[in-house]
N, C-alpha and C positions, 0 to 999 in steps of 0.2 A: 897215428903214424902208422909206416906202414911195417908191419914183421910183428907187429904187436898183437901177446896171444890176449883171448878177448877174456877180461876181468869174471868172473863167479861171483853171484852172488851168497852169500855163506847165512844169513837168515832164514833160510832153513834149519839148519842144524843148530843155533844159536837160539832159536826158539823151543826144540828138542831139549836140546840142555838145560836150557830158563824150568823147563818144564819136572824135568830128571832131577836137576835142585831140588826142584820143591818138593818134591816129592822125597828126596834127603832127608830135608829138614823135619816136613812131616815124621817121616820115620826118626827119625833121633829122639825128637824134643817133645814129641805128641803121641799116635800111634803106630807101631809097627809096620801094619797090616795096610793103614788107609795108606798109608808111607810107599811102602809094597807098590799098592796096586795104581798107587797116583805116578812112580817110575815106570810100571810096564804101560799104563799110559801115555806117557812120553816113547816111547820105543813104537806105544802103537800108532802114534803122531809121526811120527820120523817114518815110518811106513808108508802113510798113508800121503806123506809131503813127495816122497819118493815117487808113490802112484802117480801122484797129477801134477808134478811136476815138472816139465821137458830138464833134459841133462844139466845143461846149462845151467838151467836157473836152480835146480836140484844143489847145487855144489861140492860141498864133501858129503854129501850121501848119495854123491855116487860113487860108490867104489866100485864095483866087477857090471854086470848087466840087468836092465832093470829087473826083468824079473827074479833073478835073486838076488838081490837086495829087497824087495817088496817078502819075497818069501821069507828070508832069512830075519826081516823083522818083522814079521806081524807073528810067523814062529816064535822067536826069542818073546815076544811082550806075550803071546801066550800058555806059553811055559812058565814065563814070568808071574803071571796073576793066578794059574792055576794053584803053582807052589805056595801063592800068599795064601790064596784061599782054603788050602788042605793044610797047613801045618799048625799044627793046634798049639793055643796059647802056652 
Protein backbone atom coordinates (compact mmCIF):
# COMPACT_ATOMS: atom_id res chain seq x y z
CA UNK A 1 0.00 0.00 0.00
CA UNK A 2 1.07 3.53 -0.56
CA UNK A 3 2.50 5.40 2.39
CA UNK A 4 3.54 2.32 4.38
CA UNK A 5 6.99 2.22 5.86
CA UNK A 6 9.05 -0.77 4.79
CA UNK A 7 9.34 -3.55 7.36
CA UNK A 8 12.77 -4.10 8.77
CA UNK A 9 14.12 -7.59 9.11
CA UNK A 10 14.97 -8.45 12.71
CA UNK A 11 16.90 -11.70 12.18
CA UNK A 12 20.34 -10.08 12.80
CA UNK A 13 19.29 -8.89 16.25
CA UNK A 14 17.55 -12.19 17.00
CA UNK A 15 20.66 -14.17 16.01
CA UNK A 16 22.91 -11.98 18.16
CA UNK A 17 20.55 -12.29 21.12
CA UNK A 18 20.36 -16.07 20.71
CA UNK A 19 24.15 -16.35 20.84
CA UNK A 20 24.25 -13.96 23.82
CA UNK A 21 21.62 -16.06 25.62
CA UNK A 22 23.69 -19.17 24.93
CA UNK A 23 26.69 -17.43 26.48
CA UNK A 24 24.65 -16.51 29.55
CA UNK A 25 23.45 -20.11 29.96
CA UNK A 26 27.02 -21.39 29.68
CA UNK A 27 28.14 -18.70 32.13
CA UNK A 28 25.47 -19.59 34.67
CA UNK A 29 25.53 -23.41 34.53
CA UNK A 30 28.98 -24.45 33.29
CA UNK A 31 32.08 -22.29 33.01
CA UNK A 32 31.88 -18.54 33.57
CA UNK A 33 34.94 -17.72 31.44
CA UNK A 34 33.64 -19.62 28.41
CA UNK A 35 30.25 -17.98 28.86
CA UNK A 36 31.78 -14.52 28.92
CA UNK A 37 33.76 -15.27 25.76
CA UNK A 38 30.64 -16.56 24.00
CA UNK A 39 28.81 -13.40 25.08
CA UNK A 40 31.67 -11.27 23.72
CA UNK A 41 31.42 -13.25 20.48
CA UNK A 42 27.73 -12.40 20.29
CA UNK A 43 28.50 -8.69 20.55
CA UNK A 44 31.23 -9.11 17.92
CA UNK A 45 28.75 -10.96 15.70
CA UNK A 46 26.36 -8.04 16.02
CA UNK A 47 29.17 -5.72 14.92
CA UNK A 48 30.01 -7.97 11.99
CA UNK A 49 26.38 -8.15 10.91
CA UNK A 50 26.06 -4.36 11.21
CA UNK A 51 29.19 -3.94 9.08
CA UNK A 52 28.04 -6.26 6.29
CA UNK A 53 24.29 -5.62 6.06
CA UNK A 54 22.59 -2.56 4.62
CA UNK A 55 20.70 -0.27 6.96
CA UNK A 56 17.21 -1.69 6.25
CA UNK A 57 18.47 -5.28 6.49
CA UNK A 58 20.32 -4.62 9.75
CA UNK A 59 17.01 -3.89 11.46
CA UNK A 60 17.37 -2.83 15.09
CA UNK A 61 21.15 -3.19 14.92
CA UNK A 62 20.97 0.12 13.04
CA UNK A 63 20.95 2.64 15.89
CA UNK A 64 23.21 5.48 14.82
CA UNK A 65 25.58 5.84 11.89
CA UNK A 66 27.16 2.68 10.52
CA UNK A 67 30.68 3.65 11.65
CA UNK A 68 29.54 4.49 15.19
CA UNK A 69 27.60 1.23 15.54
CA UNK A 70 30.47 -0.90 14.23
CA UNK A 71 33.09 0.85 16.36
CA UNK A 72 30.98 0.70 19.51
CA UNK A 73 30.09 -2.99 19.07
CA UNK A 74 33.65 -4.10 18.29
CA UNK A 75 35.15 -2.09 21.15
CA UNK A 76 32.55 -3.48 23.54
CA UNK A 77 33.19 -7.05 22.36
CA UNK A 78 36.94 -6.55 22.78
CA UNK A 79 36.54 -5.08 26.27
CA UNK A 80 34.29 -7.94 27.39
CA UNK A 81 36.67 -10.56 25.99
CA UNK A 82 39.77 -8.96 27.52
CA UNK A 83 38.11 -8.62 30.92
CA UNK A 84 36.91 -12.21 30.70
CA UNK A 85 40.46 -13.38 30.00
CA UNK A 86 42.37 -11.33 32.55
CA UNK A 87 40.10 -11.74 35.60
CA UNK A 88 41.59 -14.47 37.80
CA UNK A 89 39.54 -17.47 38.87
